[in-house]
Backbone atoms as SQL, in Angstrom:
CREATE TABLE atoms (id INTEGER PRIMARY KEY, chain TEXT, resi INTEGER, resn TEXT, atom TEXT, x REAL, y REAL, z REAL);
INSERT INTO atoms VALUES
  (1, 'A', 1, 'MET', 'N', 207.323, 92.975, 111.611),
  (2, 'A', 1, 'MET', 'CA', 205.935, 92.989, 111.994),
  (3, 'A', 1, 'MET', 'C', 205.778, 92.169, 113.272),
  (4, 'A', 2, 'TYR', 'N', 204.803, 92.552, 114.078),
  (5, 'A', 2, 'TYR', 'CA', 204.600, 91.907, 115.370),
  (6, 'A', 2, 'TYR', 'C', 203.112, 91.868, 115.666),
  (7, 'A', 3, 'GLU', 'N', 202.613, 90.713, 116.084),
  (8, 'A', 3, 'GLU', 'CA', 201.209, 90.539, 116.469),
  (9, 'A', 3, 'GLU', 'C', 201.143, 89.642, 117.691),
  (10, 'A', 4, 'THR', 'N', 200.111, 89.813, 118.510),
  (11, 'A', 4, 'THR', 'CA', 199.892, 88.938, 119.659),
  (12, 'A', 4, 'THR', 'C', 198.442, 88.473, 119.680),
  (13, 'A', 5, 'ARG', 'N', 198.230, 87.326, 120.307),
  (14, 'A', 5, 'ARG', 'CA', 196.891, 86.780, 120.498),
  (15, 'A', 5, 'ARG', 'C', 196.841, 86.091, 121.857),
  (16, 'A', 6, 'SER', 'N', 195.657, 86.110, 122.477),
  (17, 'A', 6, 'SER', 'CA', 195.399, 85.381, 123.720),
  (18, 'A', 6, 'SER', 'C', 194.499, 84.206, 123.381),
  (19, 'A', 7, 'LEU', 'N', 194.867, 83.006, 123.868),
  (20, 'A', 7, 'LEU', 'CA', 194.122, 81.788, 123.552),
  (21, 'A', 7, 'LEU', 'C', 193.975, 80.920, 124.791),
  (22, 'A', 8, 'THR', 'N', 193.116, 79.936, 124.672),
  (23, 'A', 8, 'THR', 'CA', 193.066, 78.873, 125.665),
  (24, 'A', 8, 'THR', 'C', 193.194, 77.550, 124.933),
  (25, 'A', 9, 'GLY', 'N', 193.730, 76.558, 125.642),
  (26, 'A', 9, 'GLY', 'CA', 193.902, 75.241, 125.051),
  (27, 'A', 9, 'GLY', 'C', 195.257, 74.673, 125.404),
  (28, 'A', 10, 'SER', 'N', 195.651, 73.674, 124.657),
  (29, 'A', 10, 'SER', 'CA', 196.920, 72.981, 124.876),
  (30, 'A', 10, 'SER', 'C', 198.035, 73.642, 124.070),
  (31, 'A', 11, 'ALA', 'N', 199.093, 74.055, 124.757),
  (32, 'A', 11, 'ALA', 'CA', 200.241, 74.660, 124.076),
  (33, 'A', 11, 'ALA', 'C', 200.906, 73.660, 123.134),
  (34, 'A', 12, 'ASP', 'N', 200.980, 72.402, 123.551),
  (35, 'A', 12, 'ASP', 'CA', 201.567, 71.378, 122.681),
  (36, 'A', 12, 'ASP', 'C', 200.739, 71.187, 121.417),
  (37, 'A', 13, 'ALA', 'N', 199.420, 71.184, 121.570),
  (38, 'A', 13, 'ALA', 'CA', 198.541, 71.030, 120.405),
  (39, 'A', 13, 'ALA', 'C', 198.661, 72.235, 119.480),
  (40, 'A', 14, 'LEU', 'N', 198.771, 73.447, 120.048),
  (41, 'A', 14, 'LEU', 'CA', 198.943, 74.641, 119.222),
  (42, 'A', 14, 'LEU', 'C', 200.253, 74.572, 118.453),
  (43, 'A', 15, 'ALA', 'N', 201.344, 74.224, 119.127),
  (44, 'A', 15, 'ALA', 'CA', 202.648, 74.142, 118.455),
  (45, 'A', 15, 'ALA', 'C', 202.615, 73.115, 117.324),
  (46, 'A', 16, 'ALA', 'N', 202.013, 71.964, 117.565),
  (47, 'A', 16, 'ALA', 'CA', 201.913, 70.934, 116.529),
  (48, 'A', 16, 'ALA', 'C', 201.065, 71.424, 115.358),
  (49, 'A', 17, 'HIS', 'N', 199.975, 72.122, 115.660),
  (50, 'A', 17, 'HIS', 'CA', 199.110, 72.675, 114.615),
  (51, 'A', 17, 'HIS', 'C', 199.876, 73.696, 113.770),
  (52, 'A', 18, 'LEU', 'N', 200.613, 74.586, 114.428),
  (53, 'A', 18, 'LEU', 'CA', 201.397, 75.590, 113.692),
  (54, 'A', 18, 'LEU', 'C', 202.456, 74.921, 112.828),
  (55, 'A', 19, 'ASP', 'N', 203.146, 73.922, 113.377),
  (56, 'A', 19, 'ASP', 'CA', 204.174, 73.217, 112.608),
  (57, 'A', 19, 'ASP', 'C', 203.588, 72.643, 111.317),
  (58, 'A', 20, 'ARG', 'N', 202.416, 72.045, 111.417),
  (59, 'A', 20, 'ARG', 'CA', 201.780, 71.466, 110.220),
  (60, 'A', 20, 'ARG', 'C', 201.274, 72.550, 109.271),
  (61, 'A', 21, 'ASP', 'N', 200.521, 73.494, 109.807),
  (62, 'A', 21, 'ASP', 'CA', 199.809, 74.463, 108.983),
  (63, 'A', 21, 'ASP', 'C', 200.740, 75.457, 108.300),
  (64, 'A', 22, 'ILE', 'N', 201.706, 75.968, 109.015),
  (65, 'A', 22, 'ILE', 'CA', 202.616, 76.964, 108.433),
  (66, 'A', 22, 'ILE', 'C', 203.520, 76.328, 107.392),
  (67, 'A', 23, 'VAL', 'N', 204.045, 75.154, 107.683),
  (68, 'A', 23, 'VAL', 'CA', 204.928, 74.484, 106.724),
  (69, 'A', 23, 'VAL', 'C', 204.139, 74.053, 105.483),
  (70, 'A', 24, 'ARG', 'N', 202.910, 73.594, 105.673),
  (71, 'A', 24, 'ARG', 'CA', 202.074, 73.190, 104.546),
  (72, 'A', 24, 'ARG', 'C', 201.700, 74.379, 103.660),
  (73, 'A', 25, 'GLY', 'N', 201.740, 75.582, 104.197),
  (74, 'A', 25, 'GLY', 'CA', 201.318, 76.770, 103.457),
  (75, 'A', 25, 'GLY', 'C', 202.290, 77.259, 102.409),
  (76, 'A', 26, 'SER', 'N', 203.496, 76.696, 102.344),
  (77, 'A', 26, 'SER', 'CA', 204.489, 77.149, 101.375),
  (78, 'A', 26, 'SER', 'C', 205.426, 75.997, 101.036),
  (79, 'A', 27, 'ALA', 'N', 205.757, 75.881, 99.764),
  (80, 'A', 27, 'ALA', 'CA', 206.648, 74.799, 99.330),
  (81, 'A', 27, 'ALA', 'C', 208.039, 74.918, 99.937),
  (82, 'A', 28, 'SER', 'N', 208.467, 76.136, 100.280),
  (83, 'A', 28, 'SER', 'CA', 209.824, 76.332, 100.808),
  (84, 'A', 28, 'SER', 'C', 209.858, 76.512, 102.318),
  (85, 'A', 29, 'ALA', 'N', 208.704, 76.442, 103.000),
  (86, 'A', 29, 'ALA', 'CA', 208.655, 76.688, 104.447),
  (87, 'A', 29, 'ALA', 'C', 209.181, 75.491, 105.233),
  (88, 'A', 30, 'SER', 'N', 209.854, 75.794, 106.336),
  (89, 'A', 30, 'SER', 'CA', 210.377, 74.745, 107.208),
  (90, 'A', 30, 'SER', 'C', 210.434, 75.254, 108.638),
  (91, 'A', 31, 'VAL', 'N', 210.478, 74.317, 109.583),
  (92, 'A', 31, 'VAL', 'CA', 210.731, 74.655, 110.981),
  (93, 'A', 31, 'VAL', 'C', 212.248, 74.697, 111.128),
  (94, 'A', 32, 'GLU', 'N', 212.795, 75.855, 111.419),
  (95, 'A', 32, 'GLU', 'CA', 214.241, 76.014, 111.529),
  (96, 'A', 32, 'GLU', 'C', 214.749, 75.773, 112.943),
  (97, 'A', 33, 'HIS', 'N', 213.915, 76.080, 113.929),
  (98, 'A', 33, 'HIS', 'CA', 214.329, 75.898, 115.319),
  (99, 'A', 33, 'HIS', 'C', 213.095, 75.739, 116.182),
  (100, 'A', 34, 'GLN', 'N', 213.229, 74.922, 117.223),
  (101, 'A', 34, 'GLN', 'CA', 212.174, 74.818, 118.232),
  (102, 'A', 34, 'GLN', 'C', 212.817, 74.595, 119.590),
  (103, 'A', 35, 'ASP', 'N', 212.172, 75.114, 120.610),
  (104, 'A', 35, 'ASP', 'CA', 212.714, 74.984, 121.956),
  (105, 'A', 35, 'ASP', 'C', 211.575, 75.116, 122.950),
  (106, 'A', 36, 'GLU', 'N', 211.841, 74.719, 124.171),
  (107, 'A', 36, 'GLU', 'CA', 210.876, 74.885, 125.254),
  (108, 'A', 36, 'GLU', 'C', 211.610, 75.269, 126.516),
  (109, 'A', 37, 'LEU', 'N', 211.093, 76.276, 127.202),
  (110, 'A', 37, 'LEU', 'CA', 211.641, 76.738, 128.475),
  (111, 'A', 37, 'LEU', 'C', 210.538, 76.652, 129.520),
  (112, 'A', 38, 'THR', 'N', 210.908, 76.343, 130.757),
  (113, 'A', 38, 'THR', 'CA', 209.913, 76.275, 131.825),
  (114, 'A', 38, 'THR', 'C', 210.432, 76.953, 133.088),
  (115, 'A', 39, 'ILE', 'N', 209.499, 77.564, 133.793),
  (116, 'A', 39, 'ILE', 'CA', 209.732, 78.079, 135.143),
  (117, 'A', 39, 'ILE', 'C', 208.456, 77.771, 135.921),
  (118, 'A', 40, 'GLY', 'N', 208.565, 76.868, 136.877),
  (119, 'A', 40, 'GLY', 'CA', 207.373, 76.474, 137.634),
  (120, 'A', 40, 'GLY', 'C', 206.319, 75.928, 136.698),
  (121, 'A', 41, 'ASP', 'N', 205.120, 76.504, 136.765),
  (122, 'A', 41, 'ASP', 'CA', 204.009, 76.071, 135.914),
  (123, 'A', 41, 'ASP', 'C', 203.997, 76.760, 134.548),
  (124, 'A', 42, 'ALA', 'N', 204.859, 77.740, 134.372),
  (125, 'A', 42, 'ALA', 'CA', 204.889, 78.483, 133.100),
  (126, 'A', 42, 'ALA', 'C', 205.786, 77.782, 132.087),
  (127, 'A', 43, 'ARG', 'N', 205.292, 77.707, 130.846),
  (128, 'A', 43, 'ARG', 'CA', 206.053, 77.106, 129.752),
  (129, 'A', 43, 'ARG', 'C', 206.145, 78.109, 128.610),
  (130, 'A', 44, 'MET', 'N', 207.294, 78.161, 127.967),
  (131, 'A', 44, 'MET', 'CA', 207.479, 78.993, 126.779),
  (132, 'A', 44, 'MET', 'C', 207.904, 78.062, 125.655),
  (133, 'A', 45, 'LEU', 'N', 207.052, 77.921, 124.649),
  (134, 'A', 45, 'LEU', 'CA', 207.378, 77.120, 123.474),
  (135, 'A', 45, 'LEU', 'C', 207.784, 78.089, 122.368),
  (136, 'A', 46, 'LEU', 'N', 208.930, 77.855, 121.776),
  (137, 'A', 46, 'LEU', 'CA', 209.469, 78.746, 120.745),
  (138, 'A', 46, 'LEU', 'C', 209.556, 78.001, 119.425),
  (139, 'A', 47, 'ARG', 'N', 209.207, 78.694, 118.348),
  (140, 'A', 47, 'ARG', 'CA', 209.330, 78.145, 117.006),
  (141, 'A', 47, 'ARG', 'C', 209.870, 79.246, 116.097),
  (142, 'A', 48, 'THR', 'N', 210.757, 78.863, 115.197),
  (143, 'A', 48, 'THR', 'CA', 211.205, 79.758, 114.134),
  (144, 'A', 48, 'THR', 'C', 210.974, 79.034, 112.817),
  (145, 'A', 49, 'TYR', 'N', 210.155, 79.646, 111.976),
  (146, 'A', 49, 'TYR', 'CA', 209.859, 79.118, 110.650),
  (147, 'A', 49, 'TYR', 'C', 210.578, 79.994, 109.629),
  (148, 'A', 50, 'GLU', 'N', 210.949, 79.377, 108.520),
  (149, 'A', 50, 'GLU', 'CA', 211.627, 80.129, 107.471),
  (150, 'A', 50, 'GLU', 'C', 211.041, 79.712, 106.128),
  (151, 'A', 51, 'ARG', 'N', 210.997, 80.659, 105.199),
  (152, 'A', 51, 'ARG', 'CA', 210.566, 80.349, 103.834),
  (153, 'A', 51, 'ARG', 'C', 211.194, 81.337, 102.866),
  (154, 'A', 52, 'TYR', 'N', 211.188, 80.969, 101.602),
  (155, 'A', 52, 'TYR', 'CA', 211.709, 81.829, 100.544),
  (156, 'A', 52, 'TYR', 'C', 210.585, 82.720, 100.035),
  (157, 'A', 53, 'SER', 'N', 210.891, 83.995, 99.825),
  (158, 'A', 53, 'SER', 'CA', 209.931, 84.948, 99.279),
  (159, 'A', 53, 'SER', 'C', 210.321, 85.273, 97.845),
  (160, 'A', 54, 'MET', 'N', 209.475, 84.878, 96.916),
  (161, 'A', 54, 'MET', 'CA', 209.766, 85.177, 95.515),
  (162, 'A', 54, 'MET', 'C', 209.678, 86.674, 95.229),
  (163, 'A', 55, 'THR', 'N', 208.751, 87.376, 95.912),
  (164, 'A', 55, 'THR', 'CA', 208.595, 88.806, 95.649),
  (165, 'A', 55, 'THR', 'C', 209.811, 89.599, 96.100),
  (166, 'A', 56, 'GLY', 'N', 210.455, 89.169, 97.171),
  (167, 'A', 56, 'GLY', 'CA', 211.634, 89.876, 97.663),
  (168, 'A', 56, 'GLY', 'C', 212.941, 89.205, 97.306),
  (169, 'A', 57, 'SER', 'N', 212.855, 88.026, 96.704),
  (170, 'A', 57, 'SER', 'CA', 214.051, 87.243, 96.364),
  (171, 'A', 57, 'SER', 'C', 214.956, 87.040, 97.575),
  (172, 'A', 58, 'ASN', 'N', 214.345, 86.721, 98.703),
  (173, 'A', 58, 'ASN', 'CA', 215.112, 86.503, 99.932),
  (174, 'A', 58, 'ASN', 'C', 214.370, 85.520, 100.834),
  (175, 'A', 59, 'ARG', 'N', 215.000, 85.168, 101.937),
  (176, 'A', 59, 'ARG', 'CA', 214.379, 84.276, 102.909),
  (177, 'A', 59, 'ARG', 'C', 213.795, 85.114, 104.038),
  (178, 'A', 60, 'LEU', 'N', 212.681, 84.630, 104.576),
  (179, 'A', 60, 'LEU', 'CA', 211.966, 85.309, 105.656),
  (180, 'A', 60, 'LEU', 'C', 211.855, 84.390, 106.849),
  (181, 'A', 61, 'THR', 'N', 211.745, 84.956, 108.038),
  (182, 'A', 61, 'THR', 'CA', 211.473, 84.163, 109.224),
  (183, 'A', 61, 'THR', 'C', 210.177, 84.616, 109.878),
  (184, 'A', 62, 'LEU', 'N', 209.518, 83.659, 110.488),
  (185, 'A', 62, 'LEU', 'CA', 208.371, 83.899, 111.350),
  (186, 'A', 62, 'LEU', 'C', 208.707, 83.232, 112.670),
  (187, 'A', 63, 'SER', 'N', 208.842, 84.030, 113.718),
  (188, 'A', 63, 'SER', 'CA', 209.122, 83.494, 115.051),
  (189, 'A', 63, 'SER', 'C', 207.831, 83.515, 115.854),
  (190, 'A', 64, 'VAL', 'N', 207.551, 82.409, 116.538),
  (191, 'A', 64, 'VAL', 'CA', 206.347, 82.291, 117.356),
  (192, 'A', 64, 'VAL', 'C', 206.763, 81.913, 118.770),
  (193, 'A', 65, 'SER', 'N', 206.292, 82.684, 119.748),
  (194, 'A', 65, 'SER', 'CA', 206.515, 82.402, 121.167),
  (195, 'A', 65, 'SER', 'C', 205.159, 82.134, 121.798),
  (196, 'A', 66, 'ILE', 'N', 205.043, 80.979, 122.444),
  (197, 'A', 66, 'ILE', 'CA', 203.798, 80.597, 123.114),
  (198, 'A', 66, 'ILE', 'C', 204.085, 80.517, 124.606),
  (199, 'A', 67, 'LEU', 'N', 203.564, 81.457, 125.374),
  (200, 'A', 67, 'LEU', 'CA', 203.693, 81.449, 126.827),
  (201, 'A', 67, 'LEU', 'C', 202.431, 80.809, 127.386),
  (202, 'A', 68, 'ALA', 'N', 202.592, 79.686, 128.080),
  (203, 'A', 68, 'ALA', 'CA', 201.436, 78.930, 128.567),
  (204, 'A', 68, 'ALA', 'C', 201.515, 78.720, 130.067),
  (205, 'A', 69, 'VAL', 'N', 200.406, 78.996, 130.732),
  (206, 'A', 69, 'VAL', 'CA', 200.226, 78.676, 132.147),
  (207, 'A', 69, 'VAL', 'C', 198.865, 77.989, 132.233),
  (208, 'A', 70, 'GLY', 'N', 198.894, 76.698, 132.551),
  (209, 'A', 70, 'GLY', 'CA', 197.650, 75.922, 132.505),
  (210, 'A', 70, 'GLY', 'C', 197.156, 75.885, 131.079),
  (211, 'A', 71, 'ASP', 'N', 195.876, 76.219, 130.875),
  (212, 'A', 71, 'ASP', 'CA', 195.350, 76.234, 129.514),
  (213, 'A', 71, 'ASP', 'C', 195.288, 77.642, 128.927),
  (214, 'A', 72, 'ARG', 'N', 195.833, 78.618, 129.635),
  (215, 'A', 72, 'ARG', 'CA', 195.889, 80.000, 129.123),
  (216, 'A', 72, 'ARG', 'C', 197.195, 80.212, 128.378),
  (217, 'A', 73, 'MET', 'N', 197.098, 80.863, 127.213),
  (218, 'A', 73, 'MET', 'CA', 198.288, 81.109, 126.390),
  (219, 'A', 73, 'MET', 'C', 198.308, 82.542, 125.878),
  (220, 'A', 74, 'GLU', 'N', 199.493, 83.084, 125.828),
  (221, 'A', 74, 'GLU', 'CA', 199.763, 84.336, 125.130),
  (222, 'A', 74, 'GLU', 'C', 200.706, 83.973, 123.995),
  (223, 'A', 75, 'VAL', 'N', 200.346, 84.353, 122.784),
  (224, 'A', 75, 'VAL', 'CA', 201.109, 83.982, 121.600),
  (225, 'A', 75, 'VAL', 'C', 201.611, 85.256, 120.925),
  (226, 'A', 76, 'ALA', 'N', 202.922, 85.314, 120.667),
  (227, 'A', 76, 'ALA', 'CA', 203.536, 86.447, 119.968),
  (228, 'A', 76, 'ALA', 'C', 204.142, 85.946, 118.663),
  (229, 'A', 77, 'LEU', 'N', 203.838, 86.645, 117.569),
  (230, 'A', 77, 'LEU', 'CA', 204.368, 86.302, 116.255),
  (231, 'A', 77, 'LEU', 'C', 205.173, 87.488, 115.732),
  (232, 'A', 78, 'THR', 'N', 206.354, 87.219, 115.215),
  (233, 'A', 78, 'THR', 'CA', 207.227, 88.261, 114.672),
  (234, 'A', 78, 'THR', 'C', 207.807, 87.790, 113.350),
  (235, 'A', 79, 'THR', 'N', 207.736, 88.635, 112.327),
  (236, 'A', 79, 'THR', 'CA', 208.367, 88.321, 111.046),
  (237, 'A', 79, 'THR', 'C', 209.606, 89.184, 110.864),
  (238, 'A', 80, 'SER', 'N', 210.526, 88.672, 110.057),
  (239, 'A', 80, 'SER', 'CA', 211.765, 89.396, 109.800),
  (240, 'A', 80, 'SER', 'C', 212.352, 88.953, 108.467),
  (241, 'A', 81, 'GLY', 'N', 213.149, 89.842, 107.876),
  (242, 'A', 81, 'GLY', 'CA', 213.925, 89.487, 106.701),
  (243, 'A', 81, 'GLY', 'C', 213.307, 89.860, 105.375),
  (244, 'A', 82, 'GLY', 'N', 212.208, 90.576, 105.365),
  (245, 'A', 82, 'GLY', 'CA', 211.514, 90.810, 104.108),
  (246, 'A', 82, 'GLY', 'C', 211.796, 92.117, 103.424),
  (247, 'A', 83, 'SER', 'N', 212.870, 92.787, 103.760),
  (248, 'A', 83, 'SER', 'CA', 213.132, 94.080, 103.146),
  (249, 'A', 83, 'SER', 'C', 214.331, 94.011, 102.216),
  (250, 'A', 84, 'GLU', 'N', 214.295, 94.835, 101.176),
  (251, 'A', 84, 'GLU', 'CA', 215.404, 94.906, 100.230),
  (252, 'A', 84, 'GLU', 'C', 216.321, 96.099, 100.501),
  (253, 'A', 85, 'ALA', 'N', 215.854, 97.075, 101.251),
  (254, 'A', 85, 'ALA', 'CA', 216.606, 98.312, 101.444),
  (255, 'A', 85, 'ALA', 'C', 217.658, 98.169, 102.539),
  (256, 'A', 86, 'VAL', 'N', 218.633, 99.078, 102.525),
  (257, 'A', 86, 'VAL', 'CA', 219.710, 99.050, 103.503),
  (258, 'A', 86, 'VAL', 'C', 219.339, 99.814, 104.763),
  (259, 'A', 87, 'PHE', 'N', 218.744, 100.994, 104.640),
  (260, 'A', 87, 'PHE', 'CA', 218.519, 101.856, 105.791),
  (261, 'A', 87, 'PHE', 'C', 217.079, 101.916, 106.278),
  (262, 'A', 88, 'PHE', 'N', 216.124, 101.431, 105.507),
  (263, 'A', 88, 'PHE', 'CA', 214.730, 101.423, 105.944),
  (264, 'A', 88, 'PHE', 'C', 214.021, 100.274, 105.241),
  (265, 'A', 89, 'LYS', 'N', 212.857, 99.925, 105.763),
  (266, 'A', 89, 'LYS', 'CA', 212.128, 98.784, 105.199),
  (267, 'A', 89, 'LYS', 'C', 211.316, 99.212, 103.983),
  (268, 'A', 90, 'MET', 'N', 211.453, 98.435, 102.931),
  (269, 'A', 90, 'MET', 'CA', 210.583, 98.595, 101.777),
  (270, 'A', 90, 'MET', 'C', 210.345, 97.201, 101.193),
  (271, 'A', 91, 'ASN', 'N', 209.281, 97.039, 100.452),
  (272, 'A', 91, 'ASN', 'CA', 208.882, 95.742, 99.907),
  (273, 'A', 91, 'ASN', 'C', 208.773, 94.698, 101.018),
  (274, 'A', 92, 'THR', 'N', 207.813, 94.894, 101.875),
  (275, 'A', 92, 'THR', 'CA', 207.573, 93.943, 102.969),
  (276, 'A', 92, 'THR', 'C', 206.412, 93.004, 102.647),
  (277, 'A', 93, 'PHE', 'N', 206.133, 92.820, 101.348),
  (278, 'A', 93, 'PHE', 'CA', 205.031, 91.944, 100.945),
  (279, 'A', 93, 'PHE', 'C', 205.214, 90.528, 101.487),
  (280, 'A', 94, 'GLY', 'N', 206.426, 90.011, 101.401),
  (281, 'A', 94, 'GLY', 'CA', 206.695, 88.656, 101.877),
  (282, 'A', 94, 'GLY', 'C', 206.475, 88.521, 103.369),
  (283, 'A', 95, 'GLU', 'N', 206.957, 89.513, 104.131),
  (284, 'A', 95, 'GLU', 'CA', 206.752, 89.499, 105.584),
  (285, 'A', 95, 'GLU', 'C', 205.273, 89.526, 105.915),
  (286, 'A', 96, 'THR', 'N', 204.535, 90.396, 105.229),
  (287, 'A', 96, 'THR', 'CA', 203.099, 90.514, 105.473),
  (288, 'A', 96, 'THR', 'C', 202.391, 89.199, 105.181),
  (289, 'A', 97, 'ALA', 'N', 202.734, 88.569, 104.082),
  (290, 'A', 97, 'ALA', 'CA', 202.101, 87.297, 103.715),
  (291, 'A', 97, 'ALA', 'C', 202.433, 86.195, 104.730),
  (292, 'A', 98, 'PHE', 'N', 203.686, 86.161, 105.213),
  (293, 'A', 98, 'PHE', 'CA', 204.080, 85.144, 106.185),
  (294, 'A', 98, 'PHE', 'C', 203.351, 85.379, 107.511),
  (295, 'A', 99, 'MET', 'N', 203.219, 86.646, 107.913),
  (296, 'A', 99, 'MET', 'CA', 202.481, 86.975, 109.134),
  (297, 'A', 99, 'MET', 'C', 201.023, 86.563, 108.989),
  (298, 'A', 100, 'GLU', 'N', 200.430, 86.859, 107.845),
  (299, 'A', 100, 'GLU', 'CA', 199.033, 86.482, 107.629),
  (300, 'A', 100, 'GLU', 'C', 198.850, 84.969, 107.699),
  (301, 'A', 101, 'ARG', 'N', 199.816, 84.223, 107.182),
  (302, 'A', 101, 'ARG', 'CA', 199.761, 82.753, 107.249),
  (303, 'A', 101, 'ARG', 'C', 199.817, 82.290, 108.707),
  (304, 'A', 102, 'GLY', 'N', 200.725, 82.875, 109.489),
  (305, 'A', 102, 'GLY', 'CA', 200.841, 82.521, 110.899),
  (306, 'A', 102, 'GLY', 'C', 199.591, 82.867, 111.689),
  (307, 'A', 103, 'LEU', 'N', 199.049, 84.071, 111.465),
  (308, 'A', 103, 'LEU', 'CA', 197.828, 84.474, 112.169),
  (309, 'A', 103, 'LEU', 'C', 196.645, 83.595, 111.789),
  (310, 'A', 104, 'ALA', 'N', 196.546, 83.237, 110.516),
  (311, 'A', 104, 'ALA', 'CA', 195.454, 82.361, 110.081),
  (312, 'A', 104, 'ALA', 'C', 195.549, 81.007, 110.779),
  (313, 'A', 105, 'ALA', 'N', 196.766, 80.493, 110.943),
  (314, 'A', 105, 'ALA', 'CA', 196.955, 79.212, 111.627),
  (315, 'A', 105, 'ALA', 'C', 196.556, 79.317, 113.096),
  (316, 'A', 106, 'VAL', 'N', 196.942, 80.407, 113.767),
  (317, 'A', 106, 'VAL', 'CA', 196.577, 80.615, 115.176),
  (318, 'A', 106, 'VAL', 'C', 195.060, 80.734, 115.308),
  (319, 'A', 107, 'GLU', 'N', 194.441, 81.514, 114.428),
  (320, 'A', 107, 'GLU', 'CA', 192.996, 81.710, 114.507),
  (321, 'A', 107, 'GLU', 'C', 192.231, 80.431, 114.166),
  (322, 'A', 108, 'ASP', 'N', 192.756, 79.621, 113.248),
  (323, 'A', 108, 'ASP', 'CA', 192.148, 78.328, 112.938),
  (324, 'A', 108, 'ASP', 'C', 192.176, 77.425, 114.170),
  (325, 'A', 109, 'PHE', 'N', 193.308, 77.403, 114.871),
  (326, 'A', 109, 'PHE', 'CA', 193.414, 76.617, 116.107),
  (327, 'A', 109, 'PHE', 'C', 192.394, 77.102, 117.133),
  (328, 'A', 110, 'ALA', 'N', 192.276, 78.431, 117.290),
  (329, 'A', 110, 'ALA', 'CA', 191.335, 78.992, 118.268),
  (330, 'A', 110, 'ALA', 'C', 189.902, 78.590, 117.935),
  (331, 'A', 111, 'ARG', 'N', 189.528, 78.626, 116.651),
  (332, 'A', 111, 'ARG', 'CA', 188.172, 78.223, 116.252),
  (333, 'A', 111, 'ARG', 'C', 187.930, 76.747, 116.532),
  (334, 'A', 112, 'ARG', 'N', 188.927, 75.911, 116.225),
  (335, 'A', 112, 'ARG', 'CA', 188.771, 74.466, 116.425),
  (336, 'A', 112, 'ARG', 'C', 188.641, 74.122, 117.905),
  (337, 'A', 113, 'THR', 'N', 189.418, 74.781, 118.758),
  (338, 'A', 113, 'THR', 'CA', 189.352, 74.460, 120.188),
  (339, 'A', 113, 'THR', 'C', 188.101, 75.047, 120.834),
  (340, 'A', 114, 'ALA', 'N', 187.550, 76.118, 120.264),
  (341, 'A', 114, 'ALA', 'CA', 186.321, 76.700, 120.813),
  (342, 'A', 114, 'ALA', 'C', 185.124, 75.782, 120.573),
  (343, 'A', 115, 'ARG', 'N', 185.191, 74.956, 119.520),
  (344, 'A', 115, 'ARG', 'CA', 184.082, 74.041, 119.190),
  (345, 'A', 115, 'ARG', 'C', 184.077, 72.798, 120.046),
  (346, 'A', 116, 'THR', 'N', 185.226, 72.481, 120.665),
  (347, 'A', 116, 'THR', 'CA', 185.290, 71.232, 121.437),
  (348, 'A', 116, 'THR', 'C', 184.980, 71.445, 122.889);
């Protein structure tokens, strides 16, 4: 699954918010990897979150890429690992739930920064 959002605000504040909110949303969730890349004024903050899915009996990942220039951000979220089948995807309930958790965290950040 793949979703994108356009936001304004601090990329560092968004990354910190996601780290707290996504990990708090599941007992098995963790930040597996984080990185930052820069070119000139552009910054790319990367996060990979992982959690266990009881419905699929497997681990899932949620990758978040935050491209920031000034206070403008483009955010891409991608989930992976939620299928049981060999040749096609089935039982993607865990992926869908992880994506919904990530989107809710992004939208919560957007609402909070719009009020300030």
